[in-house]
C-alpha positions as CSV (number, residue, x, y, z in Angstrom):
1,X,-46.3,-44.5,217.2
2,X,-44.0,-46.1,214.3
3,X,-44.6,-46.8,211.0
4,X,-45.5,-50.8,209.8
5,X,-42.3,-51.3,207.6
6,X,-42.9,-53.4,204.3
7,X,-41.0,-56.6,204.3
8,X,-38.3,-56.5,201.8
9,X,-38.6,-58.7,198.4
10,X,-36.1,-61.3,198.2
11,X,-35.1,-61.7,194.6
12,X,-33.3,-64.8,193.4
13,X,-29.4,-65.3,193.3
14,X,-27.7,-64.5,190.3
15,X,-27.1,-68.5,189.2
16,X,-30.8,-68.8,190.2
17,X,-31.8,-66.2,187.8
18,X,-29.4,-67.3,184.9
19,X,-31.1,-70.7,184.8
20,X,-34.7,-68.9,184.7
21,X,-33.6,-67.0,181.8
22,X,-31.9,-70.1,180.6
23,X,-34.9,-72.2,180.7
24,X,-36.6,-69.1,178.8
25,X,-34.5,-69.1,176.2
26,X,-35.0,-72.9,175.6
27,X,-38.5,-73.0,175.4
28,X,-38.3,-69.9,172.7
29,X,-35.4,-72.5,170.9
30,X,-38.2,-75.1,171.4
31,X,-40.8,-73.2,170.0
32,X,-38.6,-72.3,166.7
33,X,-37.2,-75.8,166.1
34,X,-41.3,-77.2,166.3
35,X,-42.0,-74.7,163.7
36,X,-39.2,-75.0,161.6
37,X,-39.2,-78.7,161.3
38,X,-43.0,-78.4,160.0
39,X,-41.6,-76.2,157.7
40,X,-39.2,-78.7,156.2
41,X,-42.2,-81.1,155.9
42,X,-44.0,-78.8,153.7
43,X,-41.1,-77.8,151.6
44,X,-40.6,-81.7,151.0
45,X,-43.9,-82.2,150.4
46,X,-45.1,-79.8,148.7
47,X,-42.0,-79.3,146.3
48,X,-40.3,-82.5,146.0
49,X,-43.2,-84.7,144.3
50,X,-44.2,-82.3,141.1
51,X,-40.2,-81.6,140.8
52,X,-39.7,-85.4,140.5
53,X,-42.8,-86.1,138.5
54,X,-42.2,-83.0,136.1
55,X,-45.0,-81.2,137.1
56,X,-43.1,-77.7,137.5
57,X,-46.2,-75.7,137.1
58,X,-48.1,-77.4,140.1
59,X,-45.5,-75.1,142.5
60,X,-47.5,-72.4,141.8
61,X,-50.7,-74.1,143.9
62,X,-49.1,-72.8,147.1
63,X,-49.6,-69.5,146.5
64,X,-45.9,-68.0,144.7
65,X,-45.3,-64.8,143.5
66,X,-43.1,-66.0,140.7
67,X,-42.7,-70.4,140.7
68,X,-42.8,-71.4,137.5
69,X,-42.3,-69.0,134.4
70,X,-43.1,-71.6,131.1
71,X,-39.9,-71.2,129.4
72,X,-37.5,-70.2,131.8
73,X,-35.4,-72.9,132.8
74,X,-32.5,-71.6,134.5
75,X,-35.2,-69.2,136.2
76,X,-37.0,-72.1,137.2
77,X,-34.1,-74.4,137.7
78,X,-33.0,-71.5,140.0
79,X,-36.4,-70.9,142.1
80,X,-36.5,-74.7,142.7
81,X,-32.7,-74.9,144.5
82,X,-33.3,-71.9,146.2
83,X,-36.6,-73.7,147.5
84,X,-35.1,-77.1,148.3
85,X,-32.0,-75.5,149.9
86,X,-33.9,-73.8,152.4
87,X,-34.8,-77.0,153.7
88,X,-31.9,-78.6,154.1
89,X,-30.3,-74.9,155.4
90,X,-33.2,-74.7,157.8
91,X,-32.6,-78.2,159.3
92,X,-28.8,-78.1,159.4
93,X,-29.1,-74.5,161.2
94,X,-31.6,-76.3,164.0
95,X,-29.4,-79.0,164.5
96,X,-25.9,-76.7,164.4
97,X,-27.9,-75.0,167.7
98,X,-28.0,-77.9,170.1
99,X,-25.7,-78.0,172.6
100,X,-25.6,-81.9,173.1
101,X,-24.8,-82.3,169.4
102,X,-21.9,-80.0,169.4
103,X,-20.3,-81.4,172.5
104,X,-20.8,-85.1,171.8
105,X,-19.9,-85.0,167.8
106,X,-18.0,-82.0,167.4
107,X,-16.8,-83.6,163.6
108,X,-20.1,-83.5,163.0
109,X,-21.2,-79.9,164.0
110,X,-18.0,-78.4,162.5
111,X,-19.5,-80.0,158.6
112,X,-22.5,-79.0,159.0
113,X,-21.2,-75.4,160.1
114,X,-18.7,-75.6,157.0
115,X,-22.3,-76.9,154.6
116,X,-24.5,-74.0,156.7
117,X,-22.3,-71.2,155.9
118,X,-21.9,-72.1,152.7
119,X,-25.4,-72.7,151.7
120,X,-26.3,-69.5,153.3
121,X,-23.8,-67.4,151.1
122,X,-25.6,-69.2,148.1
123,X,-29.0,-68.6,149.3
124,X,-28.7,-64.6,149.9
125,X,-26.8,-64.4,146.7
126,X,-29.2,-66.1,144.7
127,X,-32.6,-64.7,146.8
128,X,-31.5,-61.3,146.1
129,X,-30.9,-62.1,142.4
130,X,-34.1,-63.6,142.1
131,X,-36.0,-60.6,143.9
132,X,-34.1,-57.9,141.2
133,X,-33.0,-60.5,138.8
134,X,-36.5,-62.1,138.4
135,X,-38.5,-60.1,140.0
136,X,-39.9,-62.0,142.5
137,X,-41.1,-59.6,144.9
138,X,-44.6,-57.6,144.6
139,X,-43.2,-54.1,145.8
140,X,-39.8,-52.7,146.1
141,X,-40.0,-51.8,149.9
142,X,-40.6,-55.6,150.8
143,X,-38.1,-56.5,148.2
144,X,-35.8,-54.3,149.9
145,X,-36.2,-55.5,153.4
146,X,-35.1,-59.0,152.4
147,X,-32.2,-57.5,150.2
148,X,-31.3,-55.8,153.4
149,X,-31.8,-59.2,155.3
150,X,-29.3,-61.2,152.5
151,X,-27.3,-58.8,153.0
152,X,-27.3,-59.1,156.5
153,X,-26.5,-62.9,156.4
154,X,-23.3,-62.0,154.2
155,X,-21.9,-60.5,156.8
156,X,-23.2,-62.4,159.9
157,X,-21.6,-65.3,157.7
158,X,-18.5,-63.6,157.1
159,X,-18.3,-62.8,161.0
160,X,-18.8,-66.2,162.0
161,X,-16.4,-68.0,159.5
162,X,-13.7,-64.9,160.8
163,X,-13.9,-65.9,164.6
164,X,-13.9,-69.8,164.2
165,X,-10.5,-69.2,162.5
166,X,-9.1,-67.5,165.0
167,X,-10.1,-69.8,168.0
168,X,-12.5,-67.4,169.3
169,X,-15.6,-70.0,169.9
170,X,-17.9,-67.7,171.9
171,X,-17.4,-64.7,169.6
172,X,-18.6,-67.2,166.6
173,X,-21.2,-68.9,168.3
174,X,-22.6,-65.5,168.6
175,X,-22.1,-64.7,165.1
176,X,-23.7,-68.0,164.6
177,X,-26.8,-67.7,166.3
178,X,-27.1,-64.1,164.2
179,X,-26.7,-65.8,161.4
180,X,-29.4,-68.0,162.3
181,X,-31.8,-65.5,162.9
182,X,-31.0,-63.8,159.4
183,X,-31.3,-67.0,157.4
184,X,-34.5,-67.3,159.0
185,X,-36.2,-63.9,158.3
186,X,-38.5,-65.7,155.3
187,X,-39.9,-68.2,158.1
188,X,-40.1,-65.8,160.9
189,X,-41.8,-63.4,157.9
190,X,-44.7,-66.3,157.7
191,X,-44.6,-66.6,161.4
192,X,-45.6,-63.1,162.2
193,X,-47.9,-62.8,159.6
194,X,-50.2,-65.4,161.0
195,X,-49.5,-64.5,165.0
196,X,-50.6,-60.8,163.9
197,X,-53.7,-62.4,161.8
198,X,-55.0,-64.7,165.2
199,X,-54.2,-61.4,167.2
200,X,-55.9,-58.8,165.0
201,X,-57.6,-60.5,162.2
202,X,-55.2,-58.7,159.7
203,X,-55.5,-55.5,160.5
204,X,-53.2,-53.2,157.9
205,X,-52.5,-56.3,155.8
206,X,-52.8,-55.1,151.8
207,X,-53.8,-57.3,148.9
208,X,-50.3,-57.1,147.6
209,X,-48.5,-56.9,150.6
210,X,-48.5,-53.1,150.4
211,X,-50.7,-52.1,153.6
212,X,-48.9,-50.7,156.5
213,X,-48.5,-54.4,158.7
214,X,-46.9,-55.6,155.3
215,X,-44.5,-53.1,155.4
216,X,-43.7,-53.6,159.0
217,X,-43.3,-57.2,159.2
218,X,-41.2,-57.1,155.8
219,X,-38.3,-55.5,158.7
220,X,-39.5,-56.6,161.7
221,X,-39.2,-60.3,160.4
222,X,-35.5,-60.4,161.1
223,X,-34.6,-57.2,163.3
224,X,-36.9,-58.1,165.5
225,X,-35.7,-61.5,166.3
226,X,-31.9,-60.2,166.3
227,X,-33.3,-57.8,168.7
228,X,-34.5,-60.0,171.0
229,X,-31.0,-62.2,170.8
230,X,-29.0,-59.3,171.4
231,X,-31.0,-58.3,174.9
232,X,-30.7,-62.0,175.8
233,X,-27.0,-62.4,175.3
234,X,-26.5,-59.2,177.4
235,X,-29.2,-60.5,180.1
236,X,-27.0,-63.8,180.2
237,X,-23.8,-61.7,180.3
238,X,-25.3,-59.0,183.0
239,X,-24.9,-59.7,187.0
240,X,-28.0,-57.9,188.0
241,X,-31.0,-60.3,188.6
242,X,-33.9,-57.9,187.3
243,X,-31.8,-57.7,184.3
244,X,-32.1,-61.7,184.1
245,X,-35.5,-61.9,185.2
246,X,-37.3,-59.3,183.0
247,X,-35.5,-60.8,179.7
248,X,-36.8,-64.2,180.9
249,X,-40.2,-62.5,180.7
250,X,-39.3,-61.5,177.3
251,X,-38.2,-64.9,176.3
252,X,-41.5,-66.4,177.7
253,X,-43.1,-64.0,175.6
254,X,-41.5,-64.5,172.5
255,X,-42.1,-68.2,172.7
256,X,-45.7,-67.4,173.0
257,X,-45.7,-65.1,170.4
258,X,-43.5,-67.7,167.9
259,X,-45.8,-71.0,169.0
260,X,-49.4,-69.3,168.0
261,X,-47.4,-67.7,164.6
262,X,-46.4,-71.9,164.3
263,X,-49.5,-72.9,164.4
264,X,-51.3,-70.7,162.2
265,X,-48.6,-71.1,160.1
266,X,-49.4,-74.9,159.5
267,X,-53.5,-74.5,159.7
268,X,-53.6,-72.4,157.0
269,X,-49.8,-71.9,154.8
270,X,-48.8,-75.1,155.2
271,X,-50.6,-78.3,156.0
272,X,-53.3,-77.5,152.9
273,X,-50.5,-78.1,150.7
274,X,-48.8,-81.0,153.0
């Protein structure tokens, strides 16, 4: 008596698997865009009115570590320039990654890219100065994490500039995407806190950001999205259908977690100050 043979499972073709992977990546990108634009709105709504009216002490109403410090004009100017430039670079960074803009308005893409690079470098250096020169940190562990992120911003910006000057467009694009991830580290930190808080109730978070979760998120906020990006790029290059489908699943999970974190950040961190 012959044994029954299970029918073979037909996997999608490589082009279909690639489209599924690209679609899942686009969903993650859309979740990031929506969250970052909400973040820009929050920055402008929360910080522009008190800055323009001269009521700088109201900056601290958003729960800052060291925002306004009486008598520290250089430090106060450095802080608010860092915050407002964060809105510029966040909005500009998301626009840079829209392929239709790159294709239809290449001049705008080039000039926005130059601005993005310059502001990224300025903010990375300025952020490190604020952390170690002004004491804008709750502890050295999380301060070191942000410093490493700043150094990675400088490295990615240098490579992105190097490859565009050599007209190696694909390598430039990949380093520009890495730069976007590193620049978004602080944003990912907020989103990560909210996603973790919603799913676990805030387990491991210390009162002064000194719990095990705080230390983990301080590094994961830029290392984890970077790892997801690298795996995504390698899956796009791969000719193995299971690799593409598996990574598409990872991208869908990333999109869902990001959307959850954005929802939490808006409800808890941002909208109360708008």
